[in-house]
Structure formats: C-alpha cells, structure tokens
C-alpha positions in Angstrom: 107.2 78.2 142.5 108.4 74.6 141.9 105.1 73.9 140.3 105.4 76.8 137.9 109.0 75.8 137.1 108.1 72.2 136.5 105.2 73.2 134.3 107.5 75.5 132.2 110.1 72.7 131.9 107.4 70.2 130.9 106.1 72.6 128.2 109.6 73.3 127.0 110.3 69.6 126.8 107.1 68.9 124.8 108.0 71.8 122.4 111.6 70.4 122.0 110.1 67.0 121.2 107.9 68.6 118.5 111.1 70.2 117.0 112.9 66.8 117.0 115.4 67.7 119.7 115.0 64.6 121.7 118.1 64.8 123.9 117.2 68.3 125.2 113.5 67.4 125.4 114.2 64.3 127.6 116.5 66.4 129.8 113.7 68.9 130.3 111.1 66.3 131.0 113.4 64.5 133.5 113.9 67.8 135.3 110.2 68.6 135.4 109.5 65.1 136.7 112.2 65.5 139.4 110.9 69.0 140.5 107.4 67.6 140.9 107.7 63.9 141.8 104.0 63.6 142.7 102.9 64.6 139.2 102.3 61.2 137.6 101.6 62.8 134.2 105.1 64.3 134.1 106.7 61.1 135.3 104.8 58.9 132.8 105.5 61.2 129.8 109.2 61.3 130.8 109.5 57.5 131.1 107.6 56.9 127.9 109.8 59.3 125.9 113.0 58.1 127.5 112.2 54.4 126.7 111.1 55.2 123.1 114.2 57.2 122.4 116.4 54.6 124.1 114.8 51.9 122.0 115.4 53.9 118.8 119.0 54.4 119.7 119.5 50.7 120.3 117.9 49.8 117.0 120.2 52.3 115.3 123.1 50.7 117.2 122.1 47.3 116.0 122.1 48.5 112.4 125.5 50.1 112.8 126.8 46.9 114.3 125.5 44.8 111.4 127.0 47.3 109.0 130.4 46.8 110.7 130.7 50.2 112.3 131.6 49.2 115.9 132.5 52.7 117.1 129.1 54.1 116.0 127.3 51.2 117.5 129.1 51.6 120.8 128.3 55.3 121.0 124.7 54.7 120.2 124.4 51.9 122.9 126.2 54.2 125.4 123.8 57.0 124.6 120.8 54.7 125.0 122.1 53.6 128.4 122.6 57.3 129.4 118.9 58.0 128.4 117.6 54.8 130.0 120.0 53.1 132.4 117.7 50.1 132.7 117.9 49.3 128.9 119.1 45.7 128.8 119.3 45.5 125.0 121.8 48.4 125.0 123.9 46.5 127.7 123.8 43.3 125.6 124.7 45.3 122.5 127.9 46.6 124.3 128.7 43.1 125.5 128.2 41.8 121.9 130.6 44.5 120.6 133.2 43.4 123.1 132.8 39.7 122.0 133.0 40.8 118.4 136.3 42.6 119.0 137.6 39.6 121.0 136.5 37.2 118.1 138.4 39.3 115.5 141.5 39.3 117.7 141.3 35.5 118.2 140.7 34.9 114.5 143.7 37.1 113.6 145.8 35.0 115.9 144.4 31.8 114.5 145.3 32.9 111.0 148.8 33.9 112.0 149.3 30.5 113.8 147.9 28.7 110.7 150.5 30.5 108.5 153.2 29.5 110.9 152.1 25.9 110.8 151.0 25.7 114.5 147.7 23.9 113.7 146.7 22.9 117.3 147.1 26.5 118.6 145.3 27.8 115.5 142.4 25.4 116.1 142.2 26.4 119.8 141.9 30.1 118.9 139.2 29.5 116.3 137.3 27.3 118.7 137.5 30.0 121.4 136.1 32.6 118.9 133.3 30.2 118.0 132.6 29.6 121.6 132.1 33.3 122.2 129.8 33.7 119.2 128.5 30.4 117.7 126.9 32.4 114.8 130.2 33.9 113.7 130.6 32.8 110.1 134.2 33.9 109.9 135.0 31.7 113.0 133.2 28.8 111.4 135.2 29.1 108.1 138.4 29.5 110.0 137.8 26.4 112.1 136.8 24.4 109.0 140.0 25.6 107.2 142.2 24.6 110.2 140.6 21.2 110.5 141.1 20.7 106.8 144.8 21.6 107.1 145.0 19.2 110.1 143.5 16.4 108.1 145.9 17.0 105.2 148.8 16.9 107.6 147.5 13.7 109.1 147.1 12.1 105.7 150.6 13.3 104.7 152.1 11.7 107.9 150.2 8.5 107.2 151.5 8.4 103.6 155.0 9.0 104.8 154.8 6.3 107.4 153.5 3.9 104.8 156.3 4.8 102.4 158.8 4.1 105.1 157.3 0.7 106.0 159.4 -2.4 106.3 157.4 -3.8 103.4 159.6 -1.9 101.0 162.6 -4.1 101.7 162.8 -7.4 99.7 161.3 -10.4 101.5 163.2 -13.7 101.5 161.3 -16.8 102.3 163.1 -20.0 103.3 161.3 -23.2 103.6 163.2 -26.0 105.4 162.1 -29.5 105.6 159.0 -28.8 103.6 157.8 -30.9 100.7 157.4 -29.3 97.3 153.6 -29.2 97.5 
C-alpha cells in the first residue's frame, strides 16, 4: 500500500512540476521519498528538485537585496531555507540582510551625530558600519565626510591657536652694554 501511495505521490509531484507549481511538487516528492526511503530514484529526484528550487529562490533573493527590497529578499531566503535547510547561501543572505539593516542604523546615527557636531562618535559609528560591510559605499562616503569635517575642525583650531599666539604682542628689544655694531 505504501508503495502505491508513494508512486502516486511521486507521479503527482512530477505533474505539479510540469505545471510550474514547485512548492506543491516538492512537498509531494518529499512525502513520496519519506514513504519509501529505500527508493533511491524518489530520493534523488526530490533532492535535485529541492536544491534547484532553493538555488532559484536564493538568486531571486539576491536580486531583491540588490534592488533594495529587504523584506522580499528575507522572505525568499527564508523560503529557500524551508525548501532546503542545508542551503548555506540562503543563511548568508539572511545574515547579510541583518548586517545591512545594522549598517543603515549606524549610518543614520553617524549622520545625526555629525549634525550635532560630535565628530568622534560620528566617526566611530561610520567605522563600525564599515567594519560590518567593507564594501558599503554609503559607509565609505560617510566616513570620508566625517574625516573631512574633523580635518576642517583641526585646521580651524590650529588657525585660532596661531591667531592667539604671543607673537601678536609688540616685541621690545633692549640691548645693554652692547656696541653699535
């Protein structure tokens, strides 16, 4: 009976694949493989289809992430992990999304601190965002802007210190017991 049920499930799974209903097809193939674990054909077909579908989902998730749609990317990565729990690329994609969100938060804080004039704290936040993702162009720009502001502030302090130098007071020279030469 189990053999007939697994054969029927396997056939239904293949038919659903042909119709483009991959989620339902993989569920049927998984069930057929579980009902008849000794059937290597069922097992191989299920694994192949699950990995292919999971890879497609990850690729779509990567595209959504590049397009800036974090919620779509997260749902695609999660679906890929549901289909194939061993998919490391999906796991890395979810971790990357978390780092992206953290980077956005750090850069927002850095920008706020920069506006308030707290340059060391702004630099710290920008460096933390860059440490999480060295390829983050926004973090690189933010850090360059903070460093530029810090350099301007340093030059302004140096100019102010030079303006307040003792050399601005008149200098009086007294020569005692010295010949005219």
